[in-house]
C-alpha positions as CSV (number, residue, x, y, z in Angstrom):
1,M,58.4,-51.0,-40.8
2,I,55.2,-52.4,-39.7
3,L,52.1,-50.9,-41.0
4,V,48.3,-50.7,-39.0
5,V,44.8,-50.2,-41.8
6,V,42.3,-48.8,-39.6
7,V,39.0,-49.6,-41.1
8,V,36.1,-46.7,-40.6
9,S,32.7,-46.4,-42.2
10,C,32.6,-43.1,-43.3
11,G,29.2,-42.6,-43.1
12,L,28.7,-40.4,-46.0
13,A,24.4,-39.2,-46.1
14,L,22.8,-38.8,-49.4
15,A,20.8,-35.7,-50.5
16,A,17.2,-37.5,-51.3
17,G,16.6,-37.8,-55.1
18,E,18.4,-40.4,-56.8
19,P,21.9,-40.9,-55.5
20,P,24.7,-40.2,-57.3
21,R,26.7,-42.7,-59.5
22,L,29.6,-43.1,-62.4
23,V,28.5,-42.5,-66.3
24,P,30.7,-42.6,-69.1
25,S,31.5,-39.4,-70.6
26,H,34.1,-37.7,-72.8
27,G,36.3,-36.6,-70.3
28,P,35.8,-35.2,-66.9
29,I,33.3,-32.9,-66.6
30,V,34.5,-30.5,-63.7
31,E,32.4,-27.5,-63.2
32,G,34.5,-24.4,-62.6
33,A,37.8,-26.1,-63.8
34,P,39.6,-25.9,-66.6
35,Q,39.5,-28.8,-69.2
36,A,41.7,-31.8,-69.8
37,P,42.1,-33.4,-73.2
38,A,39.2,-35.7,-73.9
39,Q,39.1,-39.1,-72.7
40,P,38.1,-42.2,-73.7
41,T,35.4,-42.6,-70.8
42,G,35.8,-41.1,-67.4
43,L,33.8,-38.5,-64.6
44,A,31.9,-36.5,-63.8
45,W,31.7,-34.2,-60.4
46,K,30.8,-31.4,-58.6
47,A,33.9,-29.3,-57.1
48,P,33.3,-27.2,-54.0
49,A,32.6,-23.8,-54.7
50,S,35.6,-22.4,-52.0
51,W,37.8,-24.4,-54.2
52,K,40.1,-22.8,-57.2
53,A,40.3,-25.0,-59.8
54,T,44.3,-24.3,-61.7
55,T,45.4,-25.4,-64.7
56,P,47.0,-29.6,-63.5
57,T,50.6,-29.6,-64.0
58,N,50.8,-32.5,-65.7
59,Q,49.4,-34.4,-68.3
60,M,48.8,-36.8,-65.6
61,R,46.5,-34.7,-63.6
62,K,42.8,-34.1,-64.9
63,A,41.9,-32.0,-62.4
64,Q,43.6,-29.7,-60.1
65,Y,42.3,-27.2,-57.1
66,A,44.0,-24.8,-54.4
67,L,42.1,-25.2,-51.1
68,P,41.3,-22.2,-49.1
69,A,44.4,-22.0,-46.0
70,A,42.9,-22.9,-42.3
71,A,43.9,-19.6,-40.2
72,G,47.2,-19.8,-39.8
73,D,48.6,-22.4,-42.0
74,P,50.3,-21.5,-45.1
75,P,48.3,-21.4,-48.5
76,E,49.9,-25.0,-49.9
77,G,46.9,-27.1,-49.9
78,E,45.4,-28.7,-53.1
79,C,43.0,-31.2,-54.7
80,V,44.2,-33.3,-58.1
81,V,42.7,-35.6,-59.4
82,F,44.8,-37.9,-61.6
83,Y,43.9,-40.8,-64.5
84,F,46.3,-42.9,-66.5
85,G,44.4,-44.3,-69.2
86,P,42.5,-47.2,-69.6
87,G,44.7,-50.1,-67.5
88,Q,47.0,-48.3,-66.3
89,G,47.3,-46.8,-62.3
90,G,47.4,-49.9,-60.8
91,D,45.3,-51.4,-58.5
92,V,43.6,-49.5,-55.1
93,Q,45.5,-51.5,-52.5
94,A,49.1,-51.2,-54.0
95,N,47.8,-47.0,-54.5
96,V,46.7,-47.1,-50.7
97,E,49.8,-48.7,-49.4
98,R,51.6,-45.8,-51.4
99,W,49.8,-42.7,-50.2
100,R,50.1,-44.2,-47.1
101,N,54.0,-44.7,-47.2
102,M,54.2,-40.9,-47.9
103,F,53.3,-40.4,-44.2
104,T,55.6,-41.1,-41.1
105,G,54.4,-40.1,-37.3
106,A,56.8,-38.8,-34.7
107,D,58.6,-41.2,-33.8
108,G,59.7,-42.3,-37.5
109,G,57.1,-45.0,-37.8
110,P,54.4,-45.0,-40.4
111,G,52.0,-41.7,-39.7
112,P,48.1,-42.2,-38.4
113,S,45.8,-43.7,-41.5
114,K,42.3,-44.6,-41.8
115,V,41.6,-46.5,-45.0
116,G,37.5,-47.1,-45.1
117,E,34.6,-47.6,-48.0
118,L,31.8,-46.1,-49.8
119,K,29.5,-46.4,-52.2
120,V,28.5,-44.0,-55.2
121,G,26.2,-44.9,-57.6
122,G,26.7,-48.9,-56.9
123,R,30.6,-48.6,-57.0
124,T,32.6,-49.3,-54.3
125,V,34.9,-45.9,-53.8
126,T,38.1,-46.3,-51.5
127,R,38.5,-44.0,-49.5
128,V,42.1,-42.7,-47.5
129,E,43.4,-40.5,-44.5
130,A,46.7,-39.8,-43.6
131,S,48.7,-37.2,-41.9
132,G,52.4,-37.2,-40.2
133,T,55.3,-35.7,-42.0
134,Y,54.3,-36.1,-45.9
135,T,56.9,-37.3,-48.1
136,P,55.5,-36.4,-51.9
137,T,57.8,-39.0,-53.7
138,A,59.6,-37.8,-56.5
139,M,58.2,-37.3,-59.9
140,G,60.5,-38.6,-62.9
141,A,64.5,-40.4,-63.2
142,G,66.5,-38.3,-61.4
143,S,64.4,-35.7,-60.2
144,E,65.3,-34.6,-57.4
145,P,62.9,-35.8,-54.2
146,P,61.0,-33.0,-52.3
147,P,61.1,-31.6,-49.2
148,A,59.5,-33.3,-46.1
149,K,56.5,-31.5,-44.7
150,P,55.8,-32.2,-41.0
151,G,52.0,-31.7,-40.0
152,W,50.6,-32.0,-42.8
153,M,47.8,-34.4,-44.2
154,M,46.0,-36.2,-46.9
155,L,42.1,-37.4,-47.8
156,G,42.4,-39.8,-50.8
157,A,39.8,-42.1,-53.0
158,V,40.2,-44.4,-55.5
159,V,37.1,-44.3,-58.1
160,P,36.7,-47.4,-60.1
161,G,35.9,-45.8,-63.4
162,P,34.7,-47.7,-66.8
163,E,38.0,-48.0,-67.6
164,A,40.9,-47.4,-64.8
165,N,40.5,-46.2,-61.2
166,W,40.6,-42.7,-60.9
167,F,42.6,-40.8,-58.3
168,F,41.6,-38.0,-55.7
169,R,44.2,-36.9,-53.4
170,C,44.0,-33.6,-51.6
171,T,47.2,-32.9,-49.5
172,G,48.1,-29.6,-47.4
173,P,49.1,-28.5,-43.8
174,K,46.7,-30.6,-41.1
175,K,44.0,-28.3,-40.5
176,T,43.8,-27.0,-43.8
177,I,43.0,-30.9,-45.1
178,E,40.1,-30.8,-41.6
179,A,38.6,-27.9,-42.8
180,E,38.1,-29.5,-46.4
181,R,37.0,-33.0,-45.3
182,A,33.3,-32.7,-45.7
183,N,34.2,-30.7,-49.1
184,F,35.6,-33.4,-49.8
185,D,32.9,-35.8,-48.8
186,A,30.4,-34.1,-50.9
187,L,33.3,-34.2,-54.1
188,L,33.3,-38.1,-54.0
189,T,29.3,-38.6,-53.5
190,S,28.9,-35.8,-56.6
191,I,30.9,-38.1,-58.9
192,R,28.5,-39.3,-61.7
């Protein structure tokens, strides 16, 4: 399998005033979201008003949101924030490759993807986009693999935290995720 990485600049403009920054806290602070159990240190961010906070489906999910469906799309878009604990979750490159490998193109090869970086409060955030047929990974040994979903897209980001990386990942039908691109980028720039 041949993988092609296209590096792009996200070109995000920050609002006037102090730029967002990452700071230690006692667990994620997410406006309007159910609170996850306290972590030794964490990140804070502001979720877009149009995203509906839902209860995380497992302990690795520190926040979970239902995204509004674009016209004609099924209501399957979601954004999940993962944190695995100090020293856990893997490095940036391994996660970028894993996410990109979840998508295949019409020819069965890798789906289109882009990888870029942006600065948030002095931290380098790695941002990933991928599209095509989405094949999520099975959760747990002996789990049935989820069905492949053609015409899907992902917006993802690996954010360095005080003790380990945090992972922000939105997936859903392509029109829905395209429509949420600005909201995803606003969430990233709100991280402190």
